[in-house]
N, C-alpha and C positions, 0 to 999 in steps of 0.2 A: 488618442487610443488607447485603451484598459486593456489588461492581458493579466492572466492568473499566474503568479508567479511562485507561488509557495502554498501547501497543503499541509497543516500539522496533523499527526495522529499520536491520540493519546499510548503512552506505554507504562508500563509501571519496573520497569529493567531495562535501561538504556544500553546495558552492554547488551543483552540478550535480544535485543530489538536491531543492534549494529548489526550482529550475526547473522539474524533471521532474514532481513531486507537486504544483505550485502550478498548470502548463499541465493536468496531471490531473483535478485535485481543484478546480481554478476559484477560486482562495484563495491569496493570497500567502502565510499562515501566519506564524510567528515565530521569528526567529534567538532562541534565547535562551542560548546560550554560542557561544564559535566554534566547537563540532562538535556543536551541536544545534540542529533546524529542528523546529520546533512545526505540527500541521495540528490544528484542532480540527473536530473533526465535529459532524455536526448534535445526537446523541443525547448529546454531551458527553466522549465517548472521545478521545483524544489519538494522531493519529500523529506517533510521534517518531523523526524519522531522525537519524541518530547515526554520527557520524565522530569514533571514538576519540583517533585521532592528532592531528586537528585542534581537538581539546578537550583535547589534554594528557596524556593516558592513553594507556598502552602497549598496542601492538595484542594482547599476549600469543601465544595461538595463534591467531588471527583465527577467525572466524565460519563455523561449518558448519550450513548450512541441510539438511533434508531436501529432496528435491527435489518432495515434495507436503507443505510445511512455508508453505501460503499464505496470507497476509493479504487477507481477503474485505472489499469495499467493495459497498456497496448502495447503485444508482444507478436512479434514474427513466429515464434515457434509456438504454439500454446501447449502441446504435448510436453516438450522439454521445460515449459515453466512451471506447468503442474506438476510434473515429477520432483523439480526443484521444490516448490511449495509444499509437498509432502515430505521429502526428505529433511528439510528447514523443521519442520515441526509444526505446519499450519491444520487448522483441522476443521472437519465440516465440509472436507475438498468436493464439491462435486462432479461430477463427469464434465465432458465438454458437450457444449450442443448450440444450435443455432436457435435465435430468438426471433419472434414474428417481427420486430423492428428490423430484421437483418444485421444484427450483430453474432458473432459468433464466441461464446465463452466459456468460463466456469468462474464459480463462486468459493469461496474460503472465507476461514477466520487467521488471523494473524495469531501468536501467541498469546495477545492479550485481548481478544476477542473483538477486534477491528475486523469489522465486514470488509473484503477485499474481492476484486474482482480484476480479470487477465482477459481482454478481449483481441481479438486476432485483429493484427494491424490490414486494415482495409476496409475490414467491414464495421469499422467505431461509427455508431450513430451521435450525429453532432446536432441533431435539428433538422427541421426541412427549410428547402430553400424558401 
């Protein structure tokens, strides 16, 4: 069996990333190195915020996200999560809406312009059976 266990989001300020995601996810997470901060999800998958410079790595050519390359999170209370995203400094936060494929969600950008989305638990589309 193969399962997803970690997703890395690029950040340019690891302390700001820890504060933003700590507030939104309502958990402190864990600093695992100078430039990596991990948040463990309920299902065991890890959101890893990664600041290469703070970790002693080179920036290289930098990060290039496509505007539709979202990291999706599942949440029970979308209005509460949306309010936390706004309070923590999220940008471009959309309203909560139902999508044609059945998900109820909202989109936003974190402080580093990473596209993120929060989907109402129970409406997650995981592919057809």
